[in-house]
C-alpha positions as CSV (number, residue, x, y, z in Angstrom):
1,M,95.1,72.2,193.8
2,T,91.6,71.7,192.4
3,K,89.6,74.5,190.9
4,Q,87.2,74.4,193.9
5,E,90.1,74.8,196.3
6,L,91.5,77.7,194.3
7,L,88.1,79.4,194.4
8,A,87.9,78.9,198.1
9,L,91.5,80.3,198.6
10,A,90.7,83.3,196.4
11,A,87.5,84.0,198.3
12,N,89.2,83.6,201.7
13,T,92.0,85.9,200.7
14,E,89.6,88.6,199.4
15,N,87.6,88.4,202.7
16,L,90.8,88.6,204.7
17,I,91.9,91.8,202.9
18,A,88.4,93.3,203.2
19,R,88.5,92.8,207.0
20,T,92.1,94.2,207.4
21,V,92.2,97.9,208.2
22,H,95.6,98.4,206.7
23,P,96.7,95.4,204.6
24,T,100.4,95.2,204.0
25,Q,101.9,95.4,200.5
26,F,102.8,91.7,200.8
27,Q,99.2,90.8,201.6
28,L,98.0,92.8,198.6
29,E,100.6,91.1,196.3
30,Q,99.6,87.7,197.6
31,R,96.0,88.4,196.9
32,D,96.8,89.6,193.4
33,R,98.8,86.4,192.7
34,I,96.0,84.2,194.0
35,V,93.3,86.0,192.0
36,T,95.5,85.9,188.9
37,A,95.9,82.1,189.3
38,A,92.2,81.8,189.8
39,H,91.5,83.7,186.6
40,T,94.1,81.6,184.7
41,A,92.1,78.5,185.9
42,G,89.0,79.9,184.4
43,I,87.4,81.3,187.6
44,T,85.6,84.6,187.1
45,D,85.4,87.6,189.5
46,A,81.7,86.9,189.8
47,E,82.4,83.3,191.0
48,I,84.9,84.7,193.6
49,S,82.4,87.3,194.7
50,A,79.7,84.6,195.1
51,A,82.0,82.4,197.1
52,R,83.0,85.4,199.3
53,Q,79.3,86.1,200.0
54,A,78.7,82.4,200.8
55,Q,81.5,82.5,203.4
56,K,80.1,85.4,205.4
């Protein structure tokens, strides 16, 4: 997976959680794993936030 694909996945996941009224524990754990992987790849929260805004 490329860094750009990981950024898109993290942004999509954050947007999905934001739109979900009552996210499940599994969804929250998945989001945490994806965001952690993004951080490990050098992607910042600011980059994820900007990608989220671009998707709206």
